BAMIVO-15677 format. One line per 5 residues: number of its first residue (from 1); for each residue y, x, z of C-alpha. Coordinates in steps of 0.001 Angstrom, whole numbers. Each point is the difference from the previous one (the first is absolute). Example, Ala and Ser with C-alpha at 12.3 -4.5 7.8 and 13.67 -1.06 7.14 Angstrom:
// residues 2
1 = -4500 12300 7800 ~ 3440 1370 -660
This chain:
// residues 35
1 = -2505 2342 11528 ~ 74 -1545 -3432 ~ -1443 -3349 1420 ~ 2899 21 2448 ~ 2537 609 -2818
6 = -1436 -2609 -2324 ~ 87 -2613 2889 ~ 3519 1290 1358 ~ 3269 -1603 -603 ~ 1901 1396 -2978
11 = 2655 1551 2498 ~ -2718 1959 1494 ~ -1589 1100 -3184 ~ 3319 1448 -843 ~ -48 1875 3156
16 = -3349 1227 -642 ~ 1060 1648 -3228 ~ 1734 2431 2445 ~ -3217 1143 1497 ~ 1381 3138 1551
21 = 2846 -1975 1973 ~ -2359 -2575 1445 ~ -2756 2373 841 ~ 2274 2357 1874 ~ 1346 -2958 1647
26 = -3528 -1108 841 ~ -1000 3468 1557 ~ 3337 126 2003 ~ -953 -3411 1292 ~ -3549 913 813
31 = 1211 3293 1771 ~ 2302 -2250 2226 ~ -3053 -2182 784 ~ -2213 2862 566 ~ 2686 1621 2340
């Protein structure tokens, strides 16, 4: 994850600072794909 953050654009880094929101969105997306 640290590597992705270091190579990611600045706007994505700012989003990564809100890890809880992003991880919740990712889990929701994975749930939809699994279903």
